N, C-alpha and C positions, 0 to 999 in steps of 0.2 A: 595226922599228916601235917597240920599247921605247926604243931609243936616241933616236929622234926625239921621243918623248914626254918623255923626260928633258930634252932640250934646250929644249923649250917651257915646262917647269914653272918654270924660273927667271925668265924674262921675265914670265910671268903673275903670279907671286908678287910681283915687283917693282912691277907695275902696281897690284895690289890694295893694297899698302902705301902707294904714292903717293896713291891715291884716298882711303885712310883718313886720311892726314895732311891732305889738302886739305879734306875735308869735316868732319873731326873725328869723334871717337867719340861716338855718340849717348848712350851711358850716361854718359860724362864730361860732356857738355853738359847732361844732365838734372840732374846732381849739383851743378852750379855755382849759387851763389845768384844771384837776379835783381839787376840793377844798380839804381841810384837811379831812381825814377820821375820822369817829367816832369810839371810842373804849373805853375799860375799862381803867381808869386812877386812880392812887392813889391820894387821897385828904386828907386834914387834917380833922379829926373827930371833932376837937375843935381847938381853937387858940393855936399855938405852939410858944414857946419862945426859943431864943438861949440858949444852955446849956442842953436842954432836950435830952434824948436818945430815939430814935425812937423805939416804940413798937407797937404791934397789937392794943392796946387801943388808940393809937394816930391817927390811919388812918382808912379810909373807901374807898370803891370802888365806882366810879361814872362814868357814860357814858358821854363823851364830845368829842369835836374835839381834835385830837392829833396833835397839831400845832408844836411840837418839839420832837426829839428823846430824849431830856434831861428830859422829863416828866417820872416820875416813873410809871411803869406798874405793874400789879400783879405778873408777873414772875420775877420782880426785887427785891421782898421783901426779898428773902433769903440773898441777899447781903446788902440790905439797913437796915435791922433790927439791932438795936444796935448802929447805927451811930449817932453822935451828931448833933443836929440841929444847923446850923450856922447862919441862918437868920430867922426872924419871918415869920410865915405862918398863914394866917387867916383861920377860919373854912370854909370848902368847897372849898378852893383854891387848885389847883394841886400842888404837891410837885415835885421839880426839883432836879437833882443830885447835882447841884452847891450849893444847900441850905443845904447840909449835909457835915460834916467834915469827914476826913478819907478816902476820895475818890477824885480823880482828877475831876475838874469841868467838868460837862456835860457828863462824861463817866463812865462806869462800869470798874472794874479791867480788865476783859478780853479784853476790847476794847483798853486798854493801851499797850497791848503786840504787838510789831511790828512783821510783817510777818517773819517767820523763827526763832523767839526767843521764849523762854518759861519763865513763872513765876514759880519759885521753892520756896515752903514754907520751911522755916528753923527755927527750934526752937533753940534759943540761950540763953546765960546767962544774967546776970544783965546788960551787955553792951547795950542790946536792948533799955533800957530806955533813952539813949542819942542819939539814931538813929531816924532820921526823914525820911519821904518820900523824894525821889530825892537825898538823900545823896549817896556818893560813898564810898565803903568799899573794903578792901582787905580781902580775906578769907584765914585764917591760919589753917593748919592741924597739930595736934600733934598725934603721934602714936608710938608704940613700934615695932622696927625692928624685925621681926620673926627670922632672922638669927643670929643677935647678942644679942637680948634680951634687947637692950638699946633704950632709948627714942630718938626721933627726932622731930623736928618741921620745917615745910616748909611753904612758901607762895604758896598757891595752885592756887588762882585766884586773879587778880588785877583789880582795878578800876571798880568794879561791882556796878550797879545802884540799889538802894533800891526803888522799886516801890510802896511798901505798908508795913505798920506795923499794928499789932493789938492793939497798944497802943492808948487809948482814952484820950484826953485832954479836960478839960473844957475851957470855955472862959477865965479863969484866968490862963490857961496853967498848970493846976494841973492834974497829972495822975490819972485816975480812971479805975477800972476794971482790967482785965488780961493784961499783957504786956510781952509776951513771944516769939513772932514770927515775922519774917520779910519775905517779898516776894522779891526774887532777880531775876533780868532780866538776863537770861543766854542763851547761845547757847545750842543746844542739847548735844554737846560733853561736855560742861562745866557742864550741869545738870547731866550727867552720872558720871563725875569725882567727883562731890559733893556728889552724892548718895553713891559712893564707899568710899569716905573719911569719911562720917558719919558712915558707916558700920564698918570701920576698925580703927577708931580713934576718936579724939575729934576735933570739928570745932569751931573756934573763929573768930569773926569779928573785924577788925581794921578800924576805921573811918579815912578817909583822907579828905583833903581840896577839895571842890567840883571843884575847878579850876585846881587841880593837876591831870592831865591825863597821867602822865608819866608811861610807862610800862618798867620795868626793865627786860632785856633779861635773866639774870641769877640772880634771887632774892636770897638773902642769906638764909641759913638754919642753924638751931641750933642743936647741938648734945651734948651728954654728955661731949665730949672732949672740945666743945666750953665753956661749963660751967666751966670746970676745968682749962681752959686757962685764966690766970689772965689778959692777954693783951687784950682779946676780949671786956670786959666791958669798958676798957679805950678807945679803938678804937671807940666803939659805942657812948660813951659820947662825944668824939670830933666831930663825925659826927652830933650828935643831936644839939650841940651848934652851929655848922656851919650853920645848917638849920634854927635855931632860928634867927641868925643874918642876914640871907639872906632876900632880899626884900619880903614883904608879898604878897601872891597871893590874888587877889580880884575877 
């Protein structure tokens, strides 16, 4: 009897091992991370070439594995429409944020804003055409003093980062479409100051060298008396020439 039992033990053990290999170990299956989820993704409705501006006719929705947060989803189209295509996309392929100009690679505008800061949209004058993303600007405010009735101009904010503009450029760097606004990265207090400045006067942007991070404790201001003072333009001219002769920032 014992001999028969011993002969049956080996085949039974072999069968159990084979079943384990076929079905997989439950503990091992539970420890494996889940694969990419399947969801609606924006794909090219036809071949897209660099220089095209993304429209509803250019895209379609398809279900596939969402392997990256950089893939466009249907909820992203409000931001993505009108962006210039920067890289070729074949029909049926998913569209990624880094394949579009006018937005930081892999990210939507809202994701560029650091915690505690705000992006404030500002409509400005023709100077917006020379401003690019990641430029640094000073915000100038010109207004009429309600007490004296005379005009003044002051530096309101310094070394502000431009995180976006609505200027569209072709692959040949030619401006197309509207070009009126910039988005500035500000603290909440700065955002409130800018809102009040726009309400009570005129706001202008002055572009500075990206490596010039200097903050002037008491920035100069201009008044009617400054314009009348013949010595003021001469002093400013000397300061400008001295800055030109200084070592260039890189």
